[in-house]
N, C-alpha and C positions, 0 to 999 in steps of 0.2 A: 504493500500500500504506500509506504513512504517513498519507495523508489519511483512509483508512478507519479506521485505528487511532485517529486523533484524534476522529473523530465518535462512536466507540463508547465514549468515556470520559464518564461522567456526573459530575455535581458531587460526589456522595458518594464517588466513587472517587478524587478528586483529593487532593492533600496537605491535611492538616488545617490550618485557619487558626489560627495562634497569635496571640492578642490581646496586643499589647504594652501595658505599663503606661503608655507614653507616649500611647496613643490617648486615654485619659481625661485625663491630666494636661495634655496640650497644648491640648485644647479649652477647658479651664477658664480659661485666661489669654488667650484670643483674642476679639476683638470680632466682631460679626456680619459686619462688612465684611471682616475678615481671613479669616473662615471661608469666605465666598463666594469670595474671591480664591484661597484654598488649593484649594477644590474645582474652580475653573475651571482652575487650573494642573495639577491631577491629571488632569482630563478631557483636557487638551491632550496630556499624556504618553500617556494611553491611546490617543488618536487616532493619535499617532505610532507606537505599537506595532502598531496594526491596519494602518497603511499600510506600515510597514517590513517586516513579516513576513507569511507566508502563514498561512492558518487552521490548518494542521497544524504550524506552527512556534511560534506564540505565540497565546494567547487570554486574555480578561479575564472575570472573574467578579465581579458585583455592584459594579463600578466601584472596587473596592478591591484585588482580587487578580489578579495577572498571573502566568501560567504560561508558561514558555519550555521547549520541548523541545530538548534537547541530544543529539546523536548522537556517542557515543564509539566509534570504530572501531579495529580492529586490522588488521595487514597481511594476515592470513589470512581476512578477510571477516567476522569477527564484529563485530556492532554492538550496543552497549548503549544503551538509552534512559534518559536522565536527565531528570527533571522538576524544574526550578528554579522556586521560587515566590517572588514578591516581593509583600509585603503593605504597602500604603500606609496608615499610621495617620492618624487625624484630626489636622489641623494640618500634615501634610506637604504641600508642601515648605517652607512659610514658617517654621514653628517649628523651631529648632535641636535641640530635644529629640525631635522626631518623626522617628525614623530608620526606614528601611525594615527590615521583618522578613523575613529571608532564610532559606530552607530548601531542601533538595534531597533527592531519593530516587531510587532506581532504579525505573523503570516495569516492570511485568510484560510489557509488549509486547516482542516479540522481532523483530529485523530481521536479515536476512543469513543467515549460516551457522547450522547447528543449535545451539540453545541447550543441547542435552543433551551436546554433545561436551566432551571434557576441556579443550580449549583455551578453549572458550566459558565454562566454569565458572571457569577460572582468571582469565579476563578479567573476568568479573562480580565476582569477589572483589576483584580489584585496583581496579576502579572503586568498589566499595563502601567499601574501605579508604581511598580517596582523597577521598571526598565531603567530609569535614571540611575538607580543604585547599581545595576549591572554595568551600564556604560561607564560610570565613574570608577568602579572596581577595575575594569579592564584598562581604562586610561591610566590609572595609577600604576598598574602592573607594567604598562608600556613605558612609563616614565622611569621605572627602575632600571630599564635596559637601554636607556638613551645612548646612541652611538654604537649599538650592537644589535644582533638579531633578537626580536622580541615576539615574533608570531606565536611560537609554541607556548611561551610563558603566558601570553594573553589568552590563548585558547584554553590552556590549563586553568587559568583563573576563572574563565567563563564556566567551565565544567564545575569548578569548586563552588562558584556562586549558585549554580543550580542545586547542587547536592547539600550545601551547607547554609549559605546566606539566605536563600529563598525559603528553605525549611524553617530557619529561625523566624523569618517574617511571618510565615503561616502559623507557626506555633505561638508567636507573640500575639497574633490576631485572635487565635483560638482561645488563649488564656484570658485575653481582655474580654472577649465576647462571653466566655463562660462565667467570668466574674461579674458581668454587668448585672445579672439578676441578684447576686449576693449584695452588690453595691446598692442597688435600689432598696433591698430589704433593710440594709444597715441604715440608710438615710431615712427610711420611713419610720424607723424606730426612734429616731432622734428628732425631737421637735424643731430644733434649729438647723438640722441638716449638716452639722459640723462633723467632719470625719478626719481622723489622722491617717495619712497615707504614707506608704513606703514604696520605693521602686528600686530594682536592681537592673542597671543598664550595662550591657556587654558591648564592647567595641573591639574591632580588630587590633587597634593600638591607640594609645594616647601618648604622643611624643612631642608634637609641635608646641612651642611655648604659648602661642596664641590660643590653642585649644585648651591647654592646661589652665591658662588664666581665665578663659571664658567659663569653664566648668565651675570654678570656684566663685567667680564674681556673680555669675547668674544665680547660683544657689543663695548667695547673700541677698541678691535682689528680691528673691521670692521667699525669704525668711526660711530657707531649708538648711538642714544640717546633714552631716554624714561623712562619707569618705570617698576619695577619688584615688584609685590605684593606677599609676601610670605604667608605661611600657607595653609589652606584648603578653597577653591581651590587656586592654584597658577595662576597668570595672568601676562603675559609679554607683554608690548606694546613697539614696536621699531619703529624708524623712521630714514631714511637715504637714500642713493642711492639704487635703486631697486635691483641692482645686489648684493649689500652687504646684503640686507635684505634676499634675496634668499639663499645666502651662510650661513648666520647666522642660518636660519631655518633648513637647511640641517645638520649643525653641531650639533645644539641642539637636533635634532631628533636622532642623532647617539648615544646619551647618553641613559642610562637605566631609563625609566620612567614607572610608573604604568599606566599612561595615559597622552598623550600630543597630541594636535591638533591645527592647525591654524583655528580659527573660523572667522576671519575677516581680510580684507586687502584693501588697497587703493593705487592707483598710480596716480601721477600728472606729466604731461610733463613740463619740464623746458628748458629754452634756454641754460643756461650755469651753471657752478658751483656756481657762485655768486647768481644767482636766486634760485638755490636749497637751499643754506644756508639761504637765506632770507625767503623762503617759509616754513621752519621748524617751528613747533609750540610747539614741545616738547623740554625738556632740551637736550643740546648737549651731555651730559654724562648720562649714565644709572644711575638712582636713585632707590635704594631699599626702598620700603615702608613697613609698618607693615602688620598685617594680617586683617586689617579692610577694607572690600571691598568698603565702602563708601568713603574712602580716595582716592583711584585710580579713582573711579567714578567721584568725584569732580574735580580732576586734569584734567581728559579727557574732562569733560564738559567745564571747563574754557578754554581749548585749542581748543574748537570747534569740538571735536572728540567724541561727545556723541553717535552718531550712531555706530561708531567703537567700543566703549565700550559695547554697548548693544549686540553686537554679542557674548560677553562672556556668555550671558544668552540665546543664540540662538534666539535673536530677530533681524530679518533682515528686515529693512525698505527700501522702495524705495528711490531713490535719489531725495528727494523733501524737501521743507522747512517745518520743523515741529517745533512748539514752544517748549521751554524747559519744560514748564508746562505739555504740552500734552505728551511729551516723558516720563516725570517722571511718569505721571499717567499710561501710557501704561506699563512701567516697573513694577510699583508696583502692578497693577491689575493682570499682568501676573504672578508675583512672589507669590502673596498671594491669589490666587483664591480658594484655598482648605485648609482645616485645620483639625487637629486631636487634641482633648483634652484628655489627659491621666492621670491616677492616678497610682502612684507607692507606694506600701505599705511601703517600706523602702529601704535605700541605706546604706549598711555597709561601703563600700569604696566610700563615697559621692563624694569626689573630683575627683577620677579616673572615677567614673560612669558619672558624669556631663561632664568631659572632653571627654569621648567617645561619648556621645550624641551630643556634639557640633561638634566634628570631623565628625561624620556620617551625621549630618544635613548639614554641610557646603559642604561636598563632593557631596551631592545630590542637592545642590543649594537651600536648604530650610532654613527658619528662625526658630530659636529655642528660647523658653522661659521656664526656670525652676524656679519655685517659691515654697516656703515652708511656710505654715502658722502654727504656733505653739501656737496659742492663747489658754491658759488655758488647754492644753492637754500635756500628757507626750510624745507622739509620733507625730512628725510634719506631717502635711498633705502635701504631695509632689505632685505637679501638673506640668505636662510637656505639652507644646503646640508646635505643629509643623505646620508651614505654608509654602505653596509652591504650585507647580502644583500637580494635583491629583496623577499622576504616581510617582512623586518624593517623596511625603509624604508617599505613600504606600510602596515605596522601603525602606524608613527609618524604617517604622514600621516592615516590614518583616525582615530587618537586625537586628533590635532591639530584636525581638523574638528569633532569631537563633544565637545570638552572646553571648559570655561570658563577660557580662558587669559589673558584680559585683563579690564579693567573698562570700563564705559560712562561716559558723561559725568556720570552721577550717582554714580560710584564703585562700582557694583554689578558683580559678576562676570558676564562675558558670553562668548558664543561668538565665534569668529573668522569673520567674514563677508567679509573683504576680503583673504584670502590667495590668491595665484594660483601654481599650479605652472607655471613657465615651460617647463621641460623635465624629462623623467624617462626613465630607461632605463639600459642597461648602459654601463659605462665601458670603451670599447674600447681606450683608450690607458692604459698603466701609469704615466703621468707623475704621477698623484696620489700615488705612493709617495714622491716627493721633498718632499712637504709634511707638516710636523709639525702635524697638525690640533689636537692638544692645546695646543701652545704658541701657535698662531694664535688659538684661540677663548678669548681672555682679555678681561675687562671693560675693562682699560686699553688694549687694542688694538682696541676696537670701531669707532672712527671711522677711516676711511682715505680716501685720495684716489680719484677715479674711476680713474686709471691703475693704482693699486695693486690696486684691486678687480678690474679687468679681468685683470691679470697673474695674480692668485691663482686666479680662476675658470678661466682658460685652462689653467693647469697641472693643475687638477683634472678639468675636463670637456672639454678640447680646444676646437676651433673652434666646436662647437655651443653650448657654454656661453658662449663669448666673444661669438658673434653675438647670443644672447638678451639678454645684459646690455647690449651696445652699442645694440641696438634699443630697449630700455627707457630707456636714458639719453637717446636722441634724442627720446623722447616727452615728456620733462619740460618 
């Protein structure tokens, strides 16, 4: 069905090509040799697209325009076709000013359940409203690779948006809709309609000074308190009058984010303003925390908001009493249920490489451990461990293989061709819970002895991981 739909689309039915001003500007400053090189590299990316995707999944027009068909599906069988377009300007990928022109729209082709149903129309509207988020995420990904090939990175980010970001958008909408009835009931029980509200907002990252400043100052403007955890990922917890929480979320969403979603919320009916202030459990002023997730987790737990914090990891529990130990076990087992043990032959730009790994792992909600053993050898034995949910770990591995994480002998960014996954699978033993991954993965603790490395990996992955690392050591 999908292939038939693809072949029925003619060139004039596709997305309009928007010519970037960089297309002209970039060419004017390039030599004929550079133009030839740029064209060859564009053709190489086109060849990759044709070999990596089926004819109904992606296609190329005039060696400049790439279309990728994305299928956004819902649990009730409705599927919406989204056409993503990537236009390669002249000068791309050599010229740093020649940036991919990215756009997207909903295709009129329908797949799955009847597009005339009420749920299908709601689904279509939700996808339509979310397209700016998809475009922005892809554009930010393209900007990360300015001056080099970025097609695959952008297409991978688009796939990630479908499987992660849009799922968050739907879940956030469902939670809000589910809680609407409860909110009405809460307000109806309160003569003056005064409600204490809380929100947990999850972001891909909070790094820019302007964003960090806005998060704090906006909370002060709406008389909200709470915490803002910066870094990858970003987490904001707010508390105050419900109407102020709603206004804060609306204003925060209006800013440009790679990804941002409300993952948890609470409402409590109060009699008056005095009771509202007495019911608060978070600081009255927004406090910015560092990039350590355990810090905000501990603050929320101390305030009795552990369940609200767990929503940052998509753990939604019923409103029932749960001991802190049980909640902690649930969180850890959910976070560390799957692992990958990898060997990296070398890292030319070690600091930048490790920074990229930590950033990619944190963005996927995974734990990372990088260790190097240089006992009696000229070249260190570099081992990378990634722990998390299976889908998250595999997403990090896929991104690792397709991103420019290191530099070559000439100092130019390059793909990793000498990374080997030694073993990958479910962690059957819960012994990894005894390891503080965050404290172990520190730059000043990078180099360890062979024995220490073996001990750490055995605790995390059991005898299977131990056997793999010992076999690798014997080959040196």
